C-alpha positions in Angstrom: -5.6 -30.5 -18.1 -1.7 -30.3 -17.6 -0.4 -29.0 -14.1 1.4 -25.7 -14.6 3.6 -24.1 -12.3 3.8 -20.4 -10.9 6.8 -18.3 -12.0 8.9 -18.9 -8.8 11.5 -16.2 -9.2 10.4 -12.6 -9.2 13.4 -11.8 -11.3 11.8 -13.6 -14.2 8.6 -11.4 -14.1 10.3 -8.1 -15.9 11.8 -10.6 -18.3 8.5 -12.0 -19.0 6.9 -8.7 -19.5 9.5 -7.7 -22.0 9.0 -11.0 -24.0 5.2 -10.5 -24.0 5.6 -6.9 -25.0 7.6 -7.7 -28.0 4.8 -10.2 -29.4 2.2 -9.5 -31.9 -0.7 -8.2 -29.9 1.9 -7.4 -27.2 -0.2 -4.6 -25.6 -3.3 -6.8 -25.0 -1.0 -9.9 -24.0 0.7 -7.8 -21.6 -2.5 -6.4 -20.0 -3.7 -10.0 -19.6 -0.6 -10.9 -17.8 -0.8 -7.8 -15.5 -4.3 -8.3 -14.7 -3.7 -12.1 -14.1 -0.8 -11.5 -11.8 -2.4 -8.7 -9.9 -5.8 -10.1 -9.3 -5.2 -13.8 -9.3 -8.4 -14.4 -11.2 -9.0 -17.6 -13.0 -8.2 -17.7 -16.8 -11.9 -18.2 -17.7 -12.9 -15.1 -15.4 -10.1 -12.9 -17.1 -11.1 -13.8 -20.6 -14.8 -13.2 -19.9 -14.2 -9.7 -18.6 -15.7 -6.7 -20.3 -14.7 -3.2 -20.3 -17.3 -2.1 -18.0 -15.9 -4.6 -15.3 -12.6 -2.8 -14.9 -13.1 0.8 -16.3 -13.5 2.1 -12.8 -10.2 0.7 -11.5 -12.1 -1.9 -9.3 -12.9 -5.3 -11.0 -16.4 -6.0 -10.2 -17.7 -9.4 -11.6 -19.0 -12.7 -10.5 -16.6 -15.7 -10.5 -17.4 -18.2 -13.0 -16.6 -21.3 -11.0 -17.7 -20.2 -7.5 -20.4 -17.7 -8.7 -19.1 -15.4 -5.7 -19.1 -11.7 -6.3 -15.7 -10.3 -6.6 -14.4 -6.8 -6.1 -10.8 -6.4 -6.6 -9.0 -2.8 -6.6 -6.4 -2.4 -9.4 -3.1 -1.0 -8.4 -2.2 2.3 -10.1 0.2 0.6 -12.7 -2.5 -2.0 -13.9 -5.3 0.7 -13.8 -3.0 2.9 -16.0 -2.5 0.1 -18.6 -6.1 -0.6 -18.5 -7.0 2.9 -19.3 -4.6 3.2 -22.3 -6.0 -0.2 -23.6 -9.8 0.5 -23.4 -9.8 4.3 -24.4 -11.5 3.4 -27.9 -13.5 0.4 -26.4 -17.3 0.3 -25.7 -18.5 -0.9 -22.3 -19.7 -4.3 -23.5 -16.7 -5.0 -25.4 -14.9 -8.1 -24.2 -11.5 -6.9 -22.8 -9.7 -9.8 -24.2 -11.4 -11.2 -27.4 -9.3 -14.3 -27.3 -9.8 -17.8 -26.1 -7.7 -19.9 -23.4 -5.6 -21.5 -25.8 -4.4 -18.1 -27.3 -3.6 -17.1 -23.7 -1.9 -20.4 -23.2 0.4 -20.2 -26.3 1.5 -16.5 -26.0 2.5 -17.4 -22.1 4.3 -20.4 -23.2 6.2 -18.7 -25.9 7.3 -16.0 -23.6 8.4 -18.4 -20.8 10.4 -20.6 -23.7 11.8 -17.3 -25.2 13.4 -16.4 -21.8 14.4 -19.8 -20.9 12.0 -20.6 -18.0 12.2 -24.2 -16.9 8.7 -24.1 -15.4 5.8 -25.4 -17.1 3.8 -22.1 -17.7 0.3 -21.8 -18.9 -2.9 -19.6 -18.3 -3.2 -20.6 -14.6 0.5 -19.8 -14.0 -0.7 -16.1 -13.5 -3.1 -17.0 -10.7 -0.4 -19.3 -9.2 2.5 -16.9 -9.4 0.3 -14.1 -7.4 -0.6 -16.7 -4.6 2.8 -18.2 -4.4 4.6 -14.7 -3.9 1.8 -13.3 -1.8 2.3 -16.5 0.5 6.0 -15.9 0.9 5.6 -12.0 1.1 2.8 -12.4 3.8 5.1 -14.5 6.1 3.3 -17.8 5.0 0.0 -16.7 5.7 -2.1 -19.7 4.3 -5.4 -18.3 5.2 -4.8 -15.2 3.2 -4.1 -17.4 0.2 -7.0 -19.7 0.8 -9.1 -16.5 0.9 -7.6 -15.3 -2.3 -8.0 -18.3 -4.3 -11.4 -19.3 -2.6 -10.1 -22.7 -1.5 -11.1 -24.7 1.7 -8.2 -26.7 2.3 -4.7 -25.5 3.3 -3.1 -28.8 1.6 -4.8 -28.2 -1.6 -3.7 -24.6 -1.6 -0.2 -25.4 -1.1 -0.3 -28.0 -3.8 -1.9 -25.7 -6.1 0.7 -23.0 -5.7 3.4 -25.4 -6.2 4.8 -24.9 -2.8 5.5 -28.6 -1.8 7.3 -28.9 -5.3 9.5 -26.0 -4.9 10.4 -26.7 -1.1 11.2 -30.5 -2.0 13.3 -29.5 -4.9 15.4 -27.0 -2.9 15.7 -29.4 -0.1 16.9 -32.3 -2.5 19.5 -29.9 -3.9 21.0 -28.8 -0.8 20.9 -32.4 0.8 24.1 -34.4 0.4 24.6 -37.9 1.6 
């Protein structure tokens, strides 16, 4: 699997939303984008969600990789999108009846359409949430490790692309 980046600039998020919304299956794709950004779930967990896992406004499921029970409250905006999307669906229906490749392709296309230089893929949603929460929390690495269910700070920083972003900025600013 190729290493993918988070979306580093928050200003690119509304642009991504618009590009995704314009795609075929834009409503579905936008909901996947929003759920990924707001829950930091792994792509495998997002794609295995059923309607019953989200219809209360609280994501209740077991993480596929760690087998840990998850309970994540959706914000009002995302819950509103969920309710509109699932209104004619059954409890046991998959929320997103697509595979990981389809998710990768629509995210990659939206990123290309808006001219993002980052390498965007399905894990970019999880990384974007973690990256921006890290910055917005005043660099609370413990919070991010807990969110991502990681054991080591170094691997968490690498995962969210922190060292890559900081190094790039420092090299750009450094003049000899």
